[in-house]
C-alpha positions, 0 to 999 in steps of 0.5 A: 809390327815393323821396327823403327828404322834409323834415320840417316844423318844429314851432313852439311856440304862442307862436311861431305867435301871434307870426307872426300878429301880424307878419302882421296888423300892417303896422308891423313891431312890435318885441319890446316892441310885440308883448308889448304887443299880447299884453298887450292880448289878456290874455296876459302875455308878456315881451319877452325871450320874444318876442325868443327866439322871433323869434330861433328864427324867424330861425334856421329862416328864417321871418322875416329882418331887413333894415336900413333907413335912416330919415331923421328930424328934422334929417336924423338917420339911424337903422337899423331892423330889419324882419321879412320873411316868406318866403311860399311858394305851393304848387302 
């Protein structure tokens, strides 16, 4: 008897493009920066739309937030969210 296979999640084109931006950009851009990147490419997208798709990508565990403490000027600490990709190697 065969075990049931997990069906791949179908992602919207916008979410795929956001993943591409996150993959290429090493600075871990936030939703406003991602929207600006799209605007420079000639694609009008709102930062709220980007946040929605990032939330969906987090729900299916393609990206996740990690809190990182940053020491700025005068030793002021800030928290920053970093999006991390889960890459799987198929063998």
